[in-house]
PyMOL Python script that loads the backbone (N, CA, C, O; Angstrom):
from pymol import cmd

cmd.read_pdbstr("""\
ATOM      1  N   MET A   1      27.767  22.124 -27.236  1.00  0.00           N
ATOM      2  CA  MET A   1      27.304  22.599 -26.028  1.00  0.00           C
ATOM      3  C   MET A   1      25.567  22.489 -26.065  1.00  0.00           C
ATOM      4  O   MET A   1      24.899  22.233 -25.064  1.00  0.00           O
ATOM      5  N   ALA A   2      25.181  22.659 -26.995  1.00  0.00           N
ATOM      6  CA  ALA A   2      23.664  22.489 -27.387  1.00  0.00           C
ATOM      7  C   ALA A   2      23.300  21.138 -27.072  1.00  0.00           C
ATOM      8  O   ALA A   2      22.279  20.904 -26.425  1.00  0.00           O
ATOM      9  N   GLY A   3      24.029  20.275 -27.465  1.00  0.00           N
ATOM     10  CA  GLY A   3      23.651  18.852 -27.315  1.00  0.00           C
ATOM     11  C   GLY A   3      23.686  18.198 -25.806  1.00  0.00           C
ATOM     12  O   GLY A   3      23.056  17.209 -25.433  1.00  0.00           O
ATOM     13  N   GLU A   4      24.550  18.978 -25.069  1.00  0.00           N
ATOM     14  CA  GLU A   4      24.738  18.789 -23.666  1.00  0.00           C
ATOM     15  C   GLU A   4      23.564  19.268 -22.932  1.00  0.00           C
ATOM     16  O   GLU A   4      22.949  18.557 -22.137  1.00  0.00           O
ATOM     17  N   ALA A   5      23.250  20.524 -23.217  1.00  0.00           N
ATOM     18  CA  ALA A   5      22.132  21.201 -22.477  1.00  0.00           C
ATOM     19  C   ALA A   5      20.589  20.416 -22.843  1.00  0.00           C
ATOM     20  O   ALA A   5      19.686  20.501 -22.010  1.00  0.00           O
ATOM     21  N   TRP A   6      20.403  19.764 -23.960  1.00  0.00           N
ATOM     22  CA  TRP A   6      19.091  19.182 -24.506  1.00  0.00           C
ATOM     23  C   TRP A   6      19.265  17.824 -23.666  1.00  0.00           C
ATOM     24  O   TRP A   6      18.228  17.352 -23.201  1.00  0.00           O
ATOM     25  N   MET A   7      20.432  17.171 -23.432  1.00  0.00           N
ATOM     26  CA  MET A   7      20.681  15.952 -22.893  1.00  0.00           C
ATOM     27  C   MET A   7      20.554  16.044 -21.208  1.00  0.00           C
ATOM     28  O   MET A   7      20.093  15.147 -20.501  1.00  0.00           O
ATOM     29  N   MET A   8      20.964  17.069 -20.836  1.00  0.00           N
ATOM     30  CA  MET A   8      20.671  17.480 -19.457  1.00  0.00           C
ATOM     31  C   MET A   8      19.177  17.553 -19.072  1.00  0.00           C
ATOM     32  O   MET A   8      18.702  16.966 -18.100  1.00  0.00           O
ATOM     33  N   ARG A   9      18.431  18.391 -19.996  1.00  0.00           N
ATOM     34  CA  ARG A   9      17.127  18.755 -19.821  1.00  0.00           C
ATOM     35  C   ARG A   9      16.200  17.790 -20.115  1.00  0.00           C
ATOM     36  O   ARG A   9      15.028  17.965 -19.782  1.00  0.00           O
ATOM     37  N   LEU A  10      16.658  16.480 -20.873  1.00  0.00           N
ATOM     38  CA  LEU A  10      15.894  15.154 -21.194  1.00  0.00           C
ATOM     39  C   LEU A  10      16.082  14.248 -19.928  1.00  0.00           C
ATOM     40  O   LEU A  10      15.227  13.419 -19.617  1.00  0.00           O
ATOM     41  N   THR A  11      17.294  14.447 -19.173  1.00  0.00           N
ATOM     42  CA  THR A  11      17.555  13.386 -18.229  1.00  0.00           C
ATOM     43  C   THR A  11      16.874  14.135 -17.004  1.00  0.00           C
ATOM     44  O   THR A  11      16.400  13.348 -16.185  1.00  0.00           O
ATOM     45  N   THR A  12      16.722  15.445 -16.703  1.00  0.00           N
ATOM     46  CA  THR A  12      16.095  15.955 -15.620  1.00  0.00           C
ATOM     47  C   THR A  12      14.588  15.793 -15.795  1.00  0.00           C
ATOM     48  O   THR A  12      13.932  15.733 -14.755  1.00  0.00           O
ATOM     49  N   VAL A  13      13.957  15.714 -16.939  1.00  0.00           N
ATOM     50  CA  VAL A  13      12.570  15.345 -17.131  1.00  0.00           C
ATOM     51  C   VAL A  13      12.294  14.061 -17.076  1.00  0.00           C
ATOM     52  O   VAL A  13      11.188  13.783 -16.613  1.00  0.00           O
ATOM     53  N   MET A  14      13.026  13.129 -17.437  1.00  0.00           N
ATOM     54  CA  MET A  14      12.995  11.720 -17.308  1.00  0.00           C
ATOM     55  C   MET A  14      12.933  11.244 -15.774  1.00  0.00           C
ATOM     56  O   MET A  14      12.136  10.418 -15.327  1.00  0.00           O
ATOM     57  N   LEU A  15      13.942  11.935 -15.045  1.00  0.00           N
ATOM     58  CA  LEU A  15      14.010  11.605 -13.603  1.00  0.00           C
ATOM     59  C   LEU A  15      12.779  12.256 -12.928  1.00  0.00           C
ATOM     60  O   LEU A  15      12.304  11.641 -11.974  1.00  0.00           O
ATOM     61  N   ALA A  16      12.352  13.118 -13.204  1.00  0.00           N
ATOM     62  CA  ALA A  16      10.924  13.953 -12.538  1.00  0.00           C
ATOM     63  C   ALA A  16      10.001  12.922 -12.858  1.00  0.00           C
ATOM     64  O   ALA A  16       9.401  12.421 -11.907  1.00  0.00           O
ATOM     65  N   VAL A  17       9.751  12.482 -14.061  1.00  0.00           N
ATOM     66  CA  VAL A  17       8.674  11.471 -14.518  1.00  0.00           C
ATOM     67  C   VAL A  17       8.666  10.167 -13.629  1.00  0.00           C
ATOM     68  O   VAL A  17       7.675   9.653 -13.111  1.00  0.00           O
ATOM     69  N   LEU A  18       9.997   9.732 -13.558  1.00  0.00           N
ATOM     70  CA  LEU A  18      10.110   8.374 -13.009  1.00  0.00           C
ATOM     71  C   LEU A  18       9.811   8.411 -11.143  1.00  0.00           C
ATOM     72  O   LEU A  18       9.314   7.537 -10.434  1.00  0.00           O
ATOM     73  N   MET A  19      10.282   9.631 -10.812  1.00  0.00           N
ATOM     74  CA  MET A  19       9.951   9.928  -9.420  1.00  0.00           C
ATOM     75  C   MET A  19       8.348  10.220  -9.172  1.00  0.00           C
ATOM     76  O   MET A  19       7.762   9.888  -8.142  1.00  0.00           O
ATOM     77  N   LEU A  20       7.848  10.773 -10.087  1.00  0.00           N
ATOM     78  CA  LEU A  20       6.322  11.176  -9.780  1.00  0.00           C
ATOM     79  C   LEU A  20       5.346   9.900 -10.329  1.00  0.00           C
ATOM     80  O   LEU A  20       4.154   9.848 -10.026  1.00  0.00           O
ATOM     81  N   ALA A  21       5.884   9.068 -11.017  1.00  0.00           N
ATOM     82  CA  ALA A  21       5.058   7.758 -11.308  1.00  0.00           C
ATOM     83  C   ALA A  21       5.072   7.029 -10.127  1.00  0.00           C
ATOM     84  O   ALA A  21       4.071   6.318 -10.042  1.00  0.00           O
ATOM     85  N   GLY A  22       5.733   6.949  -9.303  1.00  0.00           N
ATOM     86  CA  GLY A  22       5.765   6.027  -8.163  1.00  0.00           C
ATOM     87  C   GLY A  22       5.037   6.533  -7.059  1.00  0.00           C
ATOM     88  O   GLY A  22       5.000   5.853  -6.034  1.00  0.00           O
ATOM     89  N   CYS A  23       4.454   7.622  -7.109  1.00  0.00           N
ATOM     90  CA  CYS A  23       3.611   8.355  -5.975  1.00  0.00           C
ATOM     91  C   CYS A  23       2.271   7.848  -6.152  1.00  0.00           C
ATOM     92  O   CYS A  23       1.679   7.672  -7.217  1.00  0.00           O
ATOM     93  N   GLY A  24       1.828   7.613  -4.859  1.00  0.00           N
ATOM     94  CA  GLY A  24       0.153   7.151  -4.744  1.00  0.00           C
ATOM     95  C   GLY A  24      -0.030   5.785  -5.438  1.00  0.00           C
ATOM     96  O   GLY A  24       0.834   5.218  -6.107  1.00  0.00           O
ATOM     97  N   ARG A  25      -1.251   5.345  -5.190  1.00  0.00           N
ATOM     98  CA  ARG A  25      -1.823   4.060  -5.755  1.00  0.00           C
ATOM     99  C   ARG A  25      -2.833   4.409  -6.867  1.00  0.00           C
ATOM    100  O   ARG A  25      -3.214   5.564  -7.060  1.00  0.00           O
ATOM    101  N   VAL A  26      -3.233   3.380  -7.566  1.00  0.00           N
ATOM    102  CA  VAL A  26      -4.391   3.435  -8.464  1.00  0.00           C
ATOM    103  C   VAL A  26      -5.578   3.619  -7.685  1.00  0.00           C
ATOM    104  O   VAL A  26      -5.546   3.070  -6.584  1.00  0.00           O
ATOM    105  N   GLY A  27      -6.729   4.321  -8.008  1.00  0.00           N
ATOM    106  CA  GLY A  27      -7.923   4.043  -7.482  1.00  0.00           C
ATOM    107  C   GLY A  27      -8.216   5.172  -6.406  1.00  0.00           C
ATOM    108  O   GLY A  27      -7.360   5.975  -6.035  1.00  0.00           O
ATOM    109  N   PRO A  28      -9.525   5.139  -5.949  1.00  0.00           N
ATOM    110  CA  PRO A  28      -9.912   6.022  -4.786  1.00  0.00           C
ATOM    111  C   PRO A  28      -9.048   5.690  -3.495  1.00  0.00           C
ATOM    112  O   PRO A  28      -8.636   4.554  -3.263  1.00  0.00           O
ATOM    113  N   PRO A  29      -8.820   6.747  -2.707  1.00  0.00           N
ATOM    114  CA  PRO A  29      -8.134   6.531  -1.243  1.00  0.00           C
ATOM    115  C   PRO A  29      -9.240   5.524  -0.440  1.00  0.00           C
ATOM    116  O   PRO A  29     -10.464   5.629  -0.520  1.00  0.00           O
ATOM    117  N   ARG A  30      -8.538   4.584   0.302  1.00  0.00           N
ATOM    118  CA  ARG A  30      -9.171   3.793   1.155  1.00  0.00           C
ATOM    119  C   ARG A  30      -8.560   4.037   2.379  1.00  0.00           C
ATOM    120  O   ARG A  30      -7.401   4.451   2.384  1.00  0.00           O
ATOM    121  N   PRO A  31      -9.197   3.834   3.478  1.00  0.00           N
ATOM    122  CA  PRO A  31      -8.801   3.788   4.935  1.00  0.00           C
ATOM    123  C   PRO A  31      -8.068   2.574   5.203  1.00  0.00           C
ATOM    124  O   PRO A  31      -8.415   1.585   4.556  1.00  0.00           O
ATOM    125  N   PRO A  32      -7.114   2.452   6.039  1.00  0.00           N
ATOM    126  CA  PRO A  32      -6.565   1.267   6.350  1.00  0.00           C
ATOM    127  C   PRO A  32      -7.354   0.306   7.131  1.00  0.00           C
ATOM    128  O   PRO A  32      -8.263   0.777   7.815  1.00  0.00           O
ATOM    129  N   GLY A  33      -7.162  -0.935   7.143  1.00  0.00           N
ATOM    130  CA  GLY A  33      -7.756  -1.746   8.076  1.00  0.00           C
ATOM    131  C   GLY A  33      -9.113  -2.214   7.465  1.00  0.00           C
ATOM    132  O   GLY A  33      -9.600  -1.755   6.431  1.00  0.00           O
ATOM    133  N   PRO A  34      -9.743  -3.347   8.374  1.00  0.00           N
ATOM    134  CA  PRO A  34     -11.083  -3.921   7.803  1.00  0.00           C
ATOM    135  C   PRO A  34     -12.206  -2.888   7.814  1.00  0.00           C
ATOM    136  O   PRO A  34     -12.094  -1.945   8.598  1.00  0.00           O
ATOM    137  N   PRO A  35     -13.166  -2.960   7.107  1.00  0.00           N
ATOM    138  CA  PRO A  35     -14.332  -1.895   7.105  1.00  0.00           C
ATOM    139  C   PRO A  35     -15.029  -1.617   8.408  1.00  0.00           C
ATOM    140  O   PRO A  35     -15.481  -0.502   8.666  1.00  0.00           O
ATOM    141  N   GLU A  36     -15.113  -2.670   9.249  1.00  0.00           N
ATOM    142  CA  GLU A  36     -15.936  -2.530  10.408  1.00  0.00           C
ATOM    143  C   GLU A  36     -15.076  -1.971  11.598  1.00  0.00           C
ATOM    144  O   GLU A  36     -15.512  -1.699  12.716  1.00  0.00           O
ATOM    145  N   ALA A  37     -13.796  -1.849  11.171  1.00  0.00           N
ATOM    146  CA  ALA A  37     -12.910  -0.946  12.190  1.00  0.00           C
ATOM    147  C   ALA A  37     -12.732   0.302  11.887  1.00  0.00           C
ATOM    148  O   ALA A  37     -12.272   1.029  12.768  1.00  0.00           O
ATOM    149  N   VAL A  38     -13.005   0.792  10.747  1.00  0.00           N
ATOM    150  CA  VAL A  38     -12.927   2.023  10.267  1.00  0.00           C
ATOM    151  C   VAL A  38     -13.735   3.097  10.943  1.00  0.00           C
ATOM    152  O   VAL A  38     -14.953   3.150  10.772  1.00  0.00           O
ATOM    153  N   THR A  39     -13.117   3.922  11.676  1.00  0.00           N
ATOM    154  CA  THR A  39     -14.252   4.895  12.490  1.00  0.00           C
ATOM    155  C   THR A  39     -14.261   6.223  11.978  1.00  0.00           C
ATOM    156  O   THR A  39     -14.788   7.152  12.589  1.00  0.00           O
ATOM    157  N   PHE A  40     -13.526   6.379  10.549  1.00  0.00           N
ATOM    158  CA  PHE A  40     -13.737   7.606   9.888  1.00  0.00           C
ATOM    159  C   PHE A  40     -14.282   7.504   8.682  1.00  0.00           C
ATOM    160  O   PHE A  40     -14.444   6.293   8.532  1.00  0.00           O
ATOM    161  N   PRO A  41     -14.719   8.137   7.588  1.00  0.00           N
ATOM    162  CA  PRO A  41     -14.894   9.673   8.220  1.00  0.00           C
ATOM    163  C   PRO A  41     -16.046   9.880   8.853  1.00  0.00           C
ATOM    164  O   PRO A  41     -17.074   9.211   8.752  1.00  0.00           O
ATOM    165  N   ARG A  42     -15.815  11.006   9.637  1.00  0.00           N
ATOM    166  CA  ARG A  42     -17.047  11.348  10.631  1.00  0.00           C
ATOM    167  C   ARG A  42     -17.269  13.075  10.228  1.00  0.00           C
ATOM    168  O   ARG A  42     -16.460  13.874   9.759  1.00  0.00           O
ATOM    169  N   ALA A  43     -18.266  13.196  10.503  1.00  0.00           N
ATOM    170  CA  ALA A  43     -18.778  14.512  10.095  1.00  0.00           C
ATOM    171  C   ALA A  43     -18.314  15.578  11.414  1.00  0.00           C
ATOM    172  O   ALA A  43     -18.555  15.260  12.578  1.00  0.00           O
ATOM    173  N   TYR A  44     -17.646  16.825  11.066  1.00  0.00           N
ATOM    174  CA  TYR A  44     -17.308  17.564  12.105  1.00  0.00           C
ATOM    175  C   TYR A  44     -18.551  18.255  12.703  1.00  0.00           C
ATOM    176  O   TYR A  44     -19.598  18.266  12.056  1.00  0.00           O
ATOM    177  N   PRO A  45     -18.467  18.825  13.905  1.00  0.00           N
ATOM    178  CA  PRO A  45     -19.626  19.354  14.395  1.00  0.00           C
ATOM    179  C   PRO A  45     -19.858  20.820  13.803  1.00  0.00           C
ATOM    180  O   PRO A  45     -18.886  21.480  13.437  1.00  0.00           O
ATOM    181  N   ALA A  46     -21.026  21.268  13.724  1.00  0.00           N
ATOM    182  CA  ALA A  46     -21.290  22.615  13.111  1.00  0.00           C
ATOM    183  C   ALA A  46     -20.833  23.714  13.899  1.00  0.00           C
ATOM    184  O   ALA A  46     -21.197  23.843  15.067  1.00  0.00           O
ATOM    185  N   PRO A  47     -20.084  24.487  13.355  1.00  0.00           N
ATOM    186  CA  PRO A  47     -19.442  25.767  14.087  1.00  0.00           C
ATOM    187  C   PRO A  47     -20.636  26.719  14.824  1.00  0.00           C
ATOM    188  O   PRO A  47     -21.744  26.769  14.289  1.00  0.00           O
ATOM    189  N   PRO A  48     -20.421  27.326  15.828  1.00  0.00           N
ATOM    190  CA  PRO A  48     -21.299  28.160  16.520  1.00  0.00           C
ATOM    191  C   PRO A  48     -21.792  29.158  15.462  1.00  0.00           C
ATOM    192  O   PRO A  48     -21.078  29.452  14.504  1.00  0.00           O
ATOM    193  N   PRO A  49     -23.038  29.684  15.644  1.00  0.00           N
ATOM    194  CA  PRO A  49     -23.638  30.778  14.745  1.00  0.00           C
ATOM    195  C   PRO A  49     -22.982  31.875  14.872  1.00  0.00           C
ATOM    196  O   PRO A  49     -22.553  32.178  15.985  1.00  0.00           O
ATOM    197  N   MET A  50     -22.767  32.697  13.769  1.00  0.00           N
ATOM    198  CA  MET A  50     -22.255  33.964  13.871  1.00  0.00           C
ATOM    199  C   MET A  50     -22.960  35.057  14.681  1.00  0.00           C
ATOM    200  O   MET A  50     -24.178  35.150  14.528  1.00  0.00           O
ATOM    201  N   PRO A  51     -22.444  35.762  15.389  1.00  0.00           N
ATOM    202  CA  PRO A  51     -23.176  36.684  16.244  1.00  0.00           C
ATOM    203  C   PRO A  51     -23.848  37.880  15.390  1.00  0.00           C
ATOM    204  O   PRO A  51     -23.314  38.359  14.390  1.00  0.00           O
ATOM    205  N   VAL A  52     -24.981  38.262  15.872  1.00  0.00           N
ATOM    206  CA  VAL A  52     -25.767  39.217  15.208  1.00  0.00           C
ATOM    207  C   VAL A  52     -25.197  40.478  15.694  1.00  0.00           C
ATOM    208  O   VAL A  52     -24.782  40.643  16.841  1.00  0.00           O
ATOM    209  N   GLU A  53     -25.199  41.483  14.629  1.00  0.00           N
ATOM    210  CA  GLU A  53     -24.475  42.733  14.795  1.00  0.00           C
ATOM    211  C   GLU A  53     -25.068  43.433  16.078  1.00  0.00           C
ATOM    212  O   GLU A  53     -26.266  43.485  16.356  1.00  0.00           O
ATOM    213  N   GLY A  54     -24.114  43.919  16.754  1.00  0.00           N
ATOM    214  CA  GLY A  54     -24.430  44.614  18.134  1.00  0.00           C
ATOM    215  C   GLY A  54     -24.482  43.519  19.375  1.00  0.00           C
ATOM    216  O   GLY A  54     -24.408  43.917  20.537  1.00  0.00           O
ATOM    217  N   GLU A  55     -24.600  42.258  19.085  1.00  0.00           N
ATOM    218  CA  GLU A  55     -24.463  41.224  20.177  1.00  0.00           C
ATOM    219  C   GLU A  55     -23.192  40.924  20.604  1.00  0.00           C
ATOM    220  O   GLU A  55     -22.330  40.803  19.733  1.00  0.00           O
ATOM    221  N   THR A  56     -22.850  40.760  21.910  1.00  0.00           N
ATOM    222  CA  THR A  56     -21.505  40.330  22.318  1.00  0.00           C
ATOM    223  C   THR A  56     -21.356  38.871  22.412  1.00  0.00           C
ATOM    224  O   THR A  56     -22.378  38.187  22.466  1.00  0.00           O
ATOM    225  N   ILE A  57     -20.166  38.303  22.439  1.00  0.00           N
ATOM    226  CA  ILE A  57     -19.793  36.822  22.382  1.00  0.00           C
ATOM    227  C   ILE A  57     -19.608  36.543  23.709  1.00  0.00           C
ATOM    228  O   ILE A  57     -18.835  37.202  24.405  1.00  0.00           O
ATOM    229  N   ARG A  58     -20.352  35.480  24.180  1.00  0.00           N
ATOM    230  CA  ARG A  58     -20.385  35.039  25.509  1.00  0.00           C
ATOM    231  C   ARG A  58     -19.605  33.565  25.474  1.00  0.00           C
ATOM    232  O   ARG A  58     -19.970  32.606  24.794  1.00  0.00           O
ATOM    233  N   ARG A  59     -18.656  33.594  26.202  1.00  0.00           N
ATOM    234  CA  ARG A  59     -17.752  32.146  26.378  1.00  0.00           C
ATOM    235  C   ARG A  59     -17.924  31.512  27.929  1.00  0.00           C
ATOM    236  O   ARG A  59     -17.344  30.471  28.238  1.00  0.00           O
TER     237      ARG A  59
END
""", "prot")
cmd.dss("prot")
cmd.show_as("cartoon", "prot")
cmd.util.cbc("prot")
cmd.orient("prot")
């Protein structure tokens, strides 16, 4: 029985390692397409300033 549990644990670990080994690519992420056609990353606009205490928010 102990041999079966050890073999099952080993099989599970090997399967997990093989599945995780195929995830992703080596190196930093690169956007798809030619560099001149890439439109991102872009900076997000700054959020509106926080209201001062006692000031109402106008929308």
